[in-house]
C-alpha positions in Angstrom: 0.0 0.0 0.0 1.4 3.5 -0.9 2.7 5.4 2.2 3.6 9.0 2.6 7.2 9.5 3.7 8.5 13.0 4.1 5.7 14.3 1.9 6.4 11.9 -0.9 4.1 9.0 -1.8 6.1 5.8 -1.8 5.1 2.2 -2.5 6.9 0.0 0.1 7.0 -3.8 -0.4 4.5 -5.5 1.9 7.3 -7.7 3.2 8.9 -4.7 4.9 5.8 -3.6 6.8 5.8 -3.8 10.6 2.9 -6.3 10.5 4.5 -8.6 8.0 7.8 -8.6 9.9 6.1 -9.4 13.1 4.0 -12.2 11.6 7.0 -13.8 9.9 9.0 -13.7 13.2 6.5 -15.6 15.3 7.9 -19.1 14.7 11.0 -18.2 12.8 14.5 -19.8 13.2 16.5 -17.4 15.4 20.0 -18.8 15.7 21.1 -16.7 18.8 17.7 -16.5 20.6 18.3 -19.3 23.1 21.7 -18.0 24.0 20.6 -14.4 24.4 17.6 -15.5 26.6 19.7 -17.8 28.8 20.2 -15.2 31.6 23.6 -16.7 32.2 25.7 -16.7 34.3 23.1 -15.8 37.0 20.6 -18.5 35.8 22.8 -21.4 36.8 24.3 -19.6 39.8 20.9 -19.0 41.4 19.3 -22.3 40.3 22.1 -24.3 41.9 22.6 -22.1 44.9 19.2 -20.9 46.1 20.7 -19.6 49.4 22.0 -16.7 47.2 18.5 -15.4 46.7 18.5 -11.8 48.0 16.0 -10.6 50.6 13.0 -8.7 49.3 12.9 -5.0 49.7 11.8 -4.0 53.2 11.9 -7.6 54.4 13.4 -8.5 57.8 16.7 -10.3 57.5 16.8 -13.9 58.6 19.7 -15.2 60.7 20.7 -18.8 61.2 18.9 -19.9 58.0 21.9 -20.3 55.8 21.4 -17.2 53.7 24.5 -15.8 51.9 24.7 -12.7 54.0 24.8 -14.6 57.3 28.5 -15.3 57.3 31.9 -14.3 58.8 35.5 -13.9 57.8 37.6 -16.7 56.3 39.5 -17.6 59.5 36.3 -18.1 61.4 34.3 -19.8 58.6 33.6 -23.5 58.9 34.4 -24.1 55.2 37.1 -21.6 54.6 39.1 -21.6 57.8 41.5 -24.4 56.7 41.9 -23.1 53.2 44.8 -20.7 52.4 42.9 -17.8 50.8 44.8 -14.6 49.7 46.5 -12.5 52.4 47.6 -8.9 52.2 51.1 -8.6 50.7 53.3 -6.2 48.9 54.8 -8.9 46.7 53.6 -8.3 43.1 54.5 -11.9 42.2 52.1 -13.3 44.8 49.5 -10.6 44.0 49.4 -11.8 40.4 49.0 -15.4 41.5 46.2 -14.6 43.9 44.3 -12.5 41.3 44.6 -15.3 38.7 43.8 -18.2 41.0 41.3 -16.8 43.4 39.9 -13.8 41.5 41.2 -11.2 44.0 44.3 -10.0 45.7 45.1 -7.8 48.7 47.8 -5.1 48.5 49.2 -4.5 52.0 49.5 -0.8 52.9 48.4 0.3 49.4 47.4 3.6 51.0 49.5 5.2 53.7 47.8 6.2 57.0 47.9 9.8 56.0 46.3 9.0 52.6 43.4 6.9 53.8 42.7 9.2 56.8 42.5 12.2 54.5 40.3 10.4 51.9 38.0 9.0 54.5 37.4 12.5 56.0 36.7 13.9 52.6 34.3 11.2 51.7 32.4 11.4 55.1 32.0 15.2 54.7 30.9 14.9 51.1 28.4 12.1 51.8 26.8 14.0 54.7 26.5 17.2 52.6 24.8 15.3 49.8 22.4 13.7 52.2 21.6 17.1 53.7 21.0 18.6 50.2 18.7 15.7 49.3 20.9 14.8 46.2 22.4 11.6 47.7 22.0 8.3 46.0 20.9 5.9 48.8 19.6 2.4 48.3 18.7 -0.4 50.7 22.3 -1.6 50.8 24.5 1.5 50.5 24.9 5.2 49.9 26.9 5.9 46.7 28.9 9.1 46.2 29.4 9.5 42.4 31.6 11.8 40.3 34.5 11.7 42.8 36.7 13.1 40.1 35.2 16.5 40.9 35.2 16.1 44.7 38.8 16.2 45.8 42.4 16.3 44.6 43.2 12.9 46.1 40.5 11.3 43.9 42.1 12.7 40.8 45.4 11.3 42.1 43.8 7.8 42.5 42.6 7.9 38.9 46.1 8.8 37.8 47.6 6.2 40.2 49.8 9.0 41.5 51.8 7.9 44.6 51.1 11.2 46.3 47.5 10.0 46.7 47.9 6.2 46.6 51.4 5.0 47.4 50.9 1.6 45.6 49.7 3.4 42.4 52.5 2.1 40.1 51.9 -1.4 41.3 48.1 -1.2 40.8 48.6 0.3 37.3 51.0 -2.5 36.4 48.5 -5.2 37.4 45.7 -3.4 35.4 47.9 -3.3 32.3 48.7 -7.0 32.6 45.1 -7.9 33.2 43.3 -5.7 30.7 46.0 -4.7 28.2 47.6 -1.3 28.1 44.5 0.4 26.5 41.9 0.5 29.2 39.5 3.2 30.6 38.0 4.0 33.9 34.5 2.6 34.0 33.4 4.2 37.3 34.8 5.7 40.4 32.6 6.1 43.5 32.4 5.6 47.2 30.3 2.7 48.5 29.1 3.5 52.1 27.5 0.8 54.1 25.3 2.5 56.7 24.3 0.9 60.0 21.7 -1.9 59.6 21.7 -1.7 55.8 20.5 -4.6 53.7 23.1 -6.8 51.8 23.6 -6.3 48.1 22.7 -9.2 45.8 25.8 -11.2 45.0 26.9 -10.2 41.6 29.7 -10.0 39.0 30.7 -6.6 37.9 31.2 -7.4 34.3 27.8 -9.0 33.6 26.8 -6.0 31.5 28.2 -8.2 28.7 26.1 -11.2 29.8 25.4 -13.8 28.6 28.9 -13.5 27.2 31.3 -14.7 29.8 34.8 -15.0 28.4 37.0 -17.5 30.2 40.3 -16.3 28.9 40.6 -13.0 31.0 38.4 -10.4 32.6 37.1 -7.4 30.7 36.8 -5.5 34.0 39.1 -5.3 37.0 38.0 -3.5 40.2 40.2 -1.7 42.7 38.8 -1.1 46.1 40.5 1.4 48.5 39.7 0.4 52.1 39.6 3.5 54.3 39.1 1.8 57.7 39.5 -1.7 59.2 36.7 -4.0 57.8 35.4 -7.3 59.0 32.2 -9.3 59.6 30.9 -6.6 62.0 31.0 -3.4 60.0 30.2 -5.0 56.6 33.4 -6.3 55.0 32.6 -7.0 51.4 31.0 -10.4 50.7 32.9 -12.6 48.2 33.3 -16.2 47.1 37.0 -16.9 46.5 37.5 -18.6 43.1 34.0 -17.8 41.8 35.5 -15.9 38.8 35.7 -19.3 37.1 32.6 -21.3 36.2 32.5 -24.7 38.1 29.4 -26.3 36.5 29.2 -28.6 33.4 32.9 -29.4 33.7 33.8 -25.7 33.8 32.7 -25.1 30.2 29.9 -23.0 28.6 30.1 -20.5 31.4 27.8 -22.5 33.7 27.9 -22.6 37.5 27.2 -25.5 39.8 27.1 -25.6 43.6 29.2 -22.9 45.2 30.8 -22.6 48.6 29.3 -20.0 50.9 30.8 -16.4 50.8 33.0 -14.8 53.4 33.3 -11.2 54.7 36.5 -9.4 53.7 38.8 -8.9 56.6 41.4 -6.2 56.0 43.2 -3.3 57.7 42.7 0.3 56.7 45.0 1.2 53.8 44.6 -2.2 52.2 43.8 -2.2 48.5 41.6 -5.0 47.2 41.8 -5.8 43.5 39.4 -8.2 42.0 38.4 -9.8 38.7 35.1 -8.6 37.2 33.8 -12.1 37.2 34.2 -12.6 41.0 30.9 -13.1 42.8 30.7 -10.4 45.5 28.4 -8.0 47.2 28.0 -5.4 49.9 27.5 -6.9 53.3 25.3 -6.0 56.3 26.8 -3.4 58.6 26.1 -4.6 62.1 28.0 -1.6 63.7 26.7 1.8 64.6 29.2 3.6 62.3 29.4 4.1 58.6 31.8 1.9 56.6 33.6 3.7 53.8 35.4 2.3 50.8 36.1 3.6 47.3 35.8 1.5 44.2 37.4 2.1 40.9 36.3 -0.2 38.0 38.6 -0.3 34.9 37.6 -1.9 31.6 38.7 -2.7 28.1 38.6 0.5 26.0 35.8 -0.8 23.8 33.4 -1.0 26.6 31.0 1.9 27.2 31.8 3.6 30.5 29.3 3.5 33.4 30.1 7.1 34.3 30.0 9.4 31.3 33.2 11.2 32.2 33.1 13.2 28.9 30.2 15.1 30.5 30.8 14.5 34.2 34.3 16.0 34.6 34.1 19.7 35.7 35.7 22.4 33.6 38.1 23.2 36.5 39.3 19.6 36.7 39.5 19.3 33.0 41.7 22.4 32.6 44.3 20.9 34.9 44.0 17.3 33.7 47.2 15.4 32.8 47.5 13.5 29.6 47.2 10.3 31.5 44.0 11.3 33.1 42.5 12.4 29.8 43.4 9.0 28.3 41.9 7.0 31.1 38.7 9.0 31.2 38.0 8.5 27.5 39.1 11.8 26.1 41.5 10.2 23.6 39.9 9.0 20.4 40.9 6.4 17.9 39.3 5.0 14.7 37.1 2.7 16.9 35.9 5.0 19.6 34.8 8.5 20.6 34.9 10.3 17.3 33.4 13.8 17.3 32.2 14.8 13.8 34.9 12.5 12.5 37.7 14.1 14.6 39.7 11.3 16.1 39.5 9.0 13.1 43.2 9.3 12.7 43.9 9.1 16.4 45.8 6.2 17.9 44.1 6.1 21.3 47.6 6.6 22.8 48.4 9.1 25.6 48.9 12.6 24.4 48.0 12.0 20.7 46.7 15.3 19.4 45.0 13.6 16.4 42.4 12.3 18.8 42.4 14.7 21.8 38.7 15.3 22.0 39.3 17.4 25.1 39.5 20.3 22.7 35.9 19.7 21.7 34.8 19.6 25.3 36.6 22.9 26.0 34.7 24.5 23.1 31.4 23.2 24.6 32.3 24.7 28.0 33.1 28.0 26.3 29.8 27.9 24.5 31.6 28.4 21.2 31.1 25.0 19.5 29.4 25.2 16.1 28.5 21.9 14.5 28.8 21.1 10.8 25.3 20.5 9.5 23.9 20.3 6.0 26.2 22.0 3.6 25.9 23.6 0.2 28.6 25.2 -1.8 27.3 28.6 -0.6 28.4 27.6 2.9 32.0 27.2 2.0 32.8 30.9 2.4 31.7 30.7 6.0 33.5 27.5 6.9 35.9 29.2 9.3 33.0 29.4 11.7 32.9 25.6 12.1 34.7 24.5 15.3 35.7 21.2 13.7 37.8 23.0 11.1 39.6 25.0 13.8 40.4 21.9 15.8 41.5 20.1 12.7 44.0 22.8 11.7 45.5 23.0 15.1 45.7 19.4 16.1 45.5 16.9 13.1 49.0 16.4 11.9 48.1 14.6 8.7 46.5 17.8 7.2 49.7 18.8 5.3 49.9 20.9 2.1 50.1 17.6 0.2 46.8 16.5 1.8 45.0 19.6 0.7 46.4 19.3 -2.8 44.9 15.9 -2.9 41.5 17.3 -1.8 41.6 19.9 -4.5 42.5 17.3 -7.1 39.5 15.2 -6.1 37.2 18.3 -6.5 38.6 18.8 -10.0 37.4 15.4 -11.1 
């Protein structure tokens, strides 16, 4: 039947109509349907471990019934107390082994006393102010303080792995490079605050945004948790199941899970840094104390993954003006042919630190100044006013391939 599209009568084949497509899809062969509907890895995890079922919102927590949140630290746990789980160490060789074998490792004194004391005070003040203003993000399990990049110099230092803010910074960065490859981005950076008598989080894996894909070769996300005070089973040390980054069902293939051991609470001293694989089952614990429990979590991901925090918009102009090349790279301000192009700018970028051919921070500065003008529909009469386009200004200043020879080539093409 003829249909009017943009004022023009068009005859569209009946096979392309919404009704025909819907009808032909009812019993059709869909090669990936079963896989995409599988809900793995959580399907097999929860079917085979029903004690992992999270409590309903507002429900009273049940103790002595075997639920996942009713647990303790490894050295007191009936199952785990005789198993040698990772201990805090400064030895990078052991840290690598622990992360690979158990899905997590503990960096001893990753933060100095001065560093974690300073950051805890800054987080506590920020969190209280956000609650007072009514802008806080509070759920049944935690308060989250987002956009830390704008909320203190030490947080910028953490994102840069600067030893002035996190003394184990170079070691952390090395493990990230080895686990994710050298081209990775910050996915998120926030404080997780367990308040007194909070509910537990559901046990989860941080990289299940790619589910049901569950690569066995290596993680696509690695989390770094900065522990700002002593944590244990009393104040809500993070729940985790050692070794759960590897599927254990169906012979360990197909990403399926069988029966799992019960989780334990993290027990660690203030200043410890926990690094864990994005496939490790973990979750926020119940805080039985009368005080807040503060940690900071920084997730890092392969560069092709869309970031949870949109740093391109989140970072304040003040922080951006003083940002190092490393910070710009890790926050996603460095473009390459596969990511973050702006009107094509970045297509010749390498994605490497400091590469001007893909430094989209210049675009953001123009937006902050209110001077950015997009290239829209063009006719030859627009050519005389082309200097008004921000894209052209950025290209001339920063794209090294736009040489006289390049422009000669463009003119030669126009002459065809």
